[in-house]
ZAMARGU-4260 file (C-alpha; in steps of 0.2 Angstrom, whole numbers, plus 5000, padded with zeros to 4 digits):
<rodrens>
0) 4851/4986/5080 | 4855/4990/5098 | 4866/5006/5097 | 4872/5002/5115 | 4882/4986/5108
5) 4886/4994/5091 | 4892/5011/5096 | 4901/5008/5113 | 4917/5004/5118 | 4918/4988/5126
10) 4924/4997/5142 | 4907/5006/5141 | 4899/4989/5142 | 4907/4983/5158 | 4897/4977/5172
15) 4906/4977/5189 | 4908/4957/5193 | 4901/4952/5176 | 4911/4935/5168 | 4912/4926/5152
20) 4923/4914/5158 | 4925/4900/5174 | 4943/4896/5176 | 4949/4881/5188 | 4958/4886/5204
25) 4976/4884/5206 | 4980/4866/5209 | 4997/4864/5212 | 5001/4875/5227 | 5010/4889/5232
30) 5026/4883/5224 | 5019/4887/5207 | 5012/4905/5213 | 5018/4920/5202 | 5031/4929/5213
35) 5025/4944/5222 | 5038/4954/5213 | 5031/4951/5196 | 5012/4954/5203 | 5004/4970/5199
40) 5000/4982/5213 | 4983/4986/5207 | 4971/4973/5197 | 4971/4978/5178 | 4957/4989/5172
45) 4949/4977/5160 | 4931/4977/5154 | 4919/4965/5164 | 4907/4957/5151 | 4898/4941/5149
50) 4902/4930/5133 | 4887/4936/5122 | 4889/4954/5125 | 4907/4953/5120 | 4902/4943/5104
55) 4888/4954/5099 | 4899/4969/5101 | 4915/4963/5090 | 4903/4955/5077 | 4894/4973/5075
60) 4910/4980/5076 | 4917/4971/5062 | 4902/4972/5052 | 4906/4992/5051 | 4923/4987/5043
65) 4926/4990/5023 | 4937/4980/5012 | 4938/4972/4995 | 4927/4956/5000 | 4913/4967/5004
70) 4913/4982/4992 | 4921/4992/4977 | 4939/4999/4985 | 4945/5011/4972 | 4962/5017/4981
75) 4974/5025/4970 | 4991/5019/4970 | 4987/5006/4982 | 4982/4993/4971 | 4968/4985/4983
80) 4963/4971/4973 | 4954/4956/4977 | 4962/4943/4986 | 4958/4924/4979 | 4953/4912/4994
85) 4965/4899/4986 | 4979/4910/4993 | 4973/4909/5010 | 4971/4891/5009 | 4988/4888/5005
90) 4995/4900/5016 | 4986/4891/5029 | 4993/4874/5026 | 4999/4868/5043 | 5015/4860/5034
95) 5019/4880/5030 | 5010/4889/5043 | 5016/4878/5058 | 5035/4882/5053 | 5047/4890/5066
100) 5061/4901/5059 | 5073/4893/5069 | 5071/4873/5066 | 5081/4863/5058 | 5086/4869/5040
105) 5084/4849/5032 | 5065/4851/5038 | 5061/4868/5029 | 5065/4861/5012 | 5048/4865/5005
110) 5046/4882/5011 | 5064/4885/5004 | 5058/4879/4988 | 5043/4890/4988 | 5054/4906/4991
115) 5068/4900/4976 | 5053/4897/4964 | 5042/4914/4968 | 5062/4923/4965 | 5062/4914/4949
120) 5045/4919/4943 | 5050/4937/4949 | 5064/4936/4938 | 5054/4932/4923 | 5041/4944/4926
125) 5053/4958/4929 | 5068/4955/4917 | 5080/4957/4933 | 5093/4943/4939 | 5091/4938/4956
130) 5079/4944/4971 | 5078/4943/4989 | 5063/4942/4999 | 5069/4947/5015 | 5061/4965/5015
135) 5045/4967/5027 | 5037/4981/5016 | 5038/4992/5001 | 5048/5005/5011 | 5058/4992/5017
140) 5062/4986/5000 | 5066/5004/4995 | 5079/5006/5007 | 5086/4988/5004 | 5088/4992/4986
145) 5096/5010/4990 | 5108/5000/5000 | 5113/4989/4988 | 5116/5005/4976 | 5126/5013/4991
150) 5137/4997/4993 | 5140/4996/4974 | 5146/5013/4972 | 5156/5010/4988 | 5165/4995/4980
155) 5171/5005/4966 | 5178/5018/4979 | 5165/5030/4972 | 5162/5039/4990 | 5155/5054/4983
160) 5140/5047/4975 | 5127/5052/4990 | 5113/5061/4978 | 5098/5053/4972 | 5086/5060/4960
165) 5067/5059/4963 | 5054/5065/4952 | 5040/5078/4959 | 5026/5064/4954 | 5035/5051/4966
170) 5029/5042/4980 | 5033/5050/4997 | 5042/5035/5003 | 5056/5038/4990 | 5064/5054/4996
175) 5059/5047/5015 | 5069/5030/5011 | 5085/5040/5002 | 5087/5051/5018 | 5086/5035/5030
180) 5099/5026/5019 | 5110/5043/5022 | 5110/5050/5005 | 5103/5068/5000 | 5090/5071/4988
185) 5087/5082/4971 | 5070/5085/4965 | 5067/5085/4946 | 5052/5094/4939 | 5038/5086/4926
190) 5032/5094/4912 | 5014/5099/4910 | 5009/5082/4904 | 5014/5075/4919 | 5031/5065/4914
195) 5048/5068/4918 | 5056/5086/4912 | 5071/5077/4903 | 5078/5095/4899 | 5078/5099/4917
200) 5085/5081/4921 | 5100/5087/4909 | 5103/5101/4919 | 5105/5091/4934 | 5117/5078/4928
205) 5127/5093/4921 | 5128/5101/4938 | 5130/5085/4949 | 5135/5070/4937 | 5150/5065/4948
210) 5138/5064/4964 | 5123/5055/4956 | 5120/5038/4964 | 5105/5034/4956 | 5087/5041/4950
215) 5072/5033/4959 | 5057/5031/4944 | 5040/5025/4947 | 5032/5020/4932 | 5018/5021/4928
220) 5020/5038/4938 | 5009/5043/4952 | 4998/5052/4939 | 4995/5033/4931 | 5007/5039/4916
225) 5018/5029/4906 | 5035/5039/4906 | 5039/5036/4888 | 5057/5044/4890 | 5063/5030/4899
230) 5076/5023/4886 | 5083/5043/4887 | 5083/5044/4905 | 5092/5028/4908 | 5105/5033/4897
235) 5108/5050/4903 | 5108/5044/4922 | 5120/5027/4917 | 5131/5041/4906 | 5136/5049/4922
240) 5139/5033/4932 | 5123/5033/4942 | 5110/5017/4944 | 5091/5017/4939 | 5080/5014/4954
245) 5062/5006/4949 | 5049/5009/4963 | 5037/4994/4958 | 5022/5000/4968 | 5012/5004/4953
250) 5018/4988/4944 | 5000/4979/4941 | 4997/4989/4924 | 5015/4982/4919 | 5012/4964/4920
255) 5010/4957/4902 | 5015/4973/4895 | 5033/4977/4899 | 5047/4974/4911 | 5058/4984/4921
260) 5074/4976/4917 | 5072/4977/4899 | 5071/4996/4902 | 5089/4998/4908 | 5085/4998/4926
265) 5097/4992/4939 | 5086/4989/4955 | 5069/4988/4960 | 5058/4983/4973 | 5040/4974/4971
270) 5024/4976/4983 | 5019/4957/4984 | 5004/4965/4994 | 4999/4975/4979 | 5002/4968/4963
275) 5002/4948/4969 | 4986/4951/4978 | 4990/4949/4996 | 4981/4957/5010 | 4987/4974/5015
280) 4982/4988/5025 | 4980/4994/5042 | 4999/4992/5046 | 5002/4975/5038 | 5006/4962/5033
285) 5016/4967/5019 | 5033/4962/5008 | 5044/4971/4997 | 5056/4958/4986 | 5071/4970/4980
290) 5077/4964/4962 | 5093/4967/4954 | 5104/4965/4939 | 5116/4953/4936 | 5132/4958/4946
295) 5123/4966/4959 | 5117/4952/4969 | 5133/4951/4980 | 5128/4968/4987 | 5112/4961/4996
300) 5112/4968/5013 | 5105/4956/5028 | 5090/4966/5032 | 5082/4951/5041 | 5088/4935/5045
305) 5073/4925/5037 | 5063/4925/5023 | 5053/4941/5026 | 5034/4939/5029 | 5033/4920/5024
310) 5015/4919/5024 | 5014/4934/5012 | 5025/4925/5000 | 5016/4909/5001 | 5000/4920/4995
315) 5009/4930/4981 | 5016/4913/4974 | 4998/4905/4974 | 4992/4920/4964 | 5006/4918/4951
320) 5002/4900/4949 | 4983/4902/4948 | 4985/4915/4934 | 4999/4906/4926 | 5010/4912/4913
325) 4995/4913/4899 | 4983/4923/4911 | 4996/4935/4921 | 4997/4944/4906 | 4980/4948/4905
330) 4982/4957/4923 | 4991/4974/4917 | 4980/4977/4901 | 4964/4974/4910 | 4968/4986/4924
335) 4972/4999/4911 | 4955/4997/4901 | 4946/4998/4918 | 4955/5015/4923 | 4952/5023/4906
340) 4934/5018/4906 | 4930/5026/4922 | 4941/5043/4917 | 4930/5044/4901 | 4914/5041/4909
345) 4917/5055/4921 | 4928/5068/4914 | 4914/5081/4908 | 4910/5082/4927 | 4927/5082/4935
350) 4943/5090/4931 | 4955/5081/4921 | 4969/5091/4921 | 4979/5079/4909 | 4971/5071/4896
355) 4975/5056/4886 | 4978/5038/4889 | 4981/5032/4907 | 4986/5016/4914 | 4980/5008/4931
360) 4975/5025/4939 | 4971/5042/4934 | 4970/5059/4944 | 4955/5071/4944 | 4957/5089/4951
365) 4940/5089/4960 | 4923/5094/4952 | 4923/5103/4936 | 4910/5116/4943 | 4922/5126/4956
370) 4908/5136/4959 | 4897/5124/4969 | 4911/5126/4985 | 4911/5106/4986 | 4929/5100/4988
375) 4936/5083/4985 | 4935/5079/5002 | 4916/5082/5002 | 4914/5069/4988 | 4925/5058/4996
380) 4913/5058/5010 | 4898/5058/5002 | 4904/5041/4992 | 4902/5031/5010 | 4884/5037/5011
385) 4882/5026/4993 | 4891/5011/5000 | 4909/5015/4991 | 4927/5017/4998 | 4934/5034/4994
390) 4947/5036/4981 | 4964/5044/4986 | 4962/5060/4988 | 4975/5076/4991 | 4987/5065/4982
395) 4999/5068/4972 | 5003/5085/4978 | 5002/5092/4960 | 4985/5098/4960 | 4974/5106/4973
400) 4959/5095/4973 | 4967/5079/4969 | 4956/5064/4967 | 4965/5048/4962 | 4956/5032/4956
405) 4960/5016/4952 | 4949/5002/4950 | 4961/4984/4947 | 4957/4972/4934 | 4947/4961/4945
410) 4931/4973/4945 | 4916/4969/4933 | 4908/4981/4921 | 4893/4982/4932 | 4902/4985/4947
415) 4911/4999/4938 | 4896/5006/4931 | 4887/5009/4947 | 4903/5018/4954 | 4902/5030/4938
420) 4883/5031/4941 | 4887/5037/4960 | 4902/5049/4956 | 4889/5058/4944 | 4875/5058/4956
425) 4887/5066/4968 | 4892/5079/4956 | 4872/5083/4953 | 4869/5085/4971 | 4885/5097/4971
430) 4875/5109/4960 | 4856/5106/4965 | 4861/5102/4985 | 4879/5107/4990 | 4876/5107/5008
435) 4869/5089/5007 | 4887/5084/5001 | 4896/5096/5013 | 4887/5087/5028 | 4892/5068/5022
440) 4892/5056/5028 | 4875/5054/5035 | 4873/5035/5037 | 4888/5030/5045 | 4889/5027/5064
445) 4899/5045/5067 | 4900/5060/5054 | 4915/5070/5051 | 4929/5070/5065 | 4942/5082/5069
450) 4955/5076/5058 | 4969/5089/5067 | 4963/5086/5085 | 4964/5069/5081 | 4982/5069/5074
455) 4989/5082/5088 | 4978/5073/5102 | 4976/5056/5099 | 4968/5045/5112 | 4974/5027/5111
460) 4970/5020/5127 | 4955/5021/5139 | 4955/5025/5157 | 4941/5019/5167 | 4933/5032/5180
465) 4934/5028/5198 | 4921/5034/5209 | 4934/5042/5218 | 4939/5053/5202
</rodrens>
């Protein structure tokens, strides 16, 4: 492969006067010229390339991307599952893709029906009473749900309820969303088994009961563990007048197993871009519908004048219809089976801080043999050489060398066995040739970048050097 076309920026391939297009001259006279006040003082510094160079450059660049369509993507807590192509075909139907949000309502009845039917399906799957599709992402859904909770307390003249309880194993967006909503956060610790410390929760409720607005819980939690004390927890929180919020980011393994509404949760958000197979990553698209128990739907805020990311809604509904009532129940059990199979196959060479049954994901604390000096970062980088995307690393913060793995329900045993073999190979390399692992990756266009420098001094634009610079 020509590295000049593969590794360079498009600007670096530019040649003065090179063109890949030919536009006709203005045939309409000076009255249609752009007013001088709107014109640039200097020509924009755009790359000058022929069409073949542009096509080859971006084709080669696209081949360097990694996604669920070309490899195993065991990214914990993000549920990067396969996106069936039928979803894309449905979302691309011109009757839906060509809609404009401001066109007359009588011309959008079909789209409105899809939204209604999806909300009805989500209610059946979660045990909640009503949903709004307006939030554009999971964090946006969290904020929307907390706004519902805040409005509920204000309607009861409980103005003092401004405290939100968040477990130390929660997703980082939980406390951030509560803060954006104008609430204060209280952290409740976990037990050694990774679940919420109920005794610690009782102490918090005894000290702050009248100020408690809600408790936010992710279930299964970020360690991939089912919170078995939820019946006790919800009674305690409801007992002091607080509401229960369900972070639905890890809902995938719950499909077909249990429903948040049946467990006593009042409000929840769902990540359609995780649980219901719509593409996500790289900043979007996403969707975070919010569901509530009966009586709370009147407090839905107007976070968007439209139905959120409608194309994502279409994809999610197509996925639900494709699986049907009988097969959607298989999602959770299969995701759980795959995760436990990997965990049990690797726990002799990777440190498993909390043993026992996990759900859709689990967390290792780096290699079991710490004497090699090989870190979780090194393992993640070495996986790239073998053609696998790395799992989530250094999260959750409960362990120093966290390595969070989530296979999802879609992956075959052959794919999973291949991943297990590579993980074992890396553990062996760490013991016998540690420098090879520490210097990985070796097969990617670039090696290890300076993450600190990139974060503090990002270069997000390209400036062409002039001859007089």
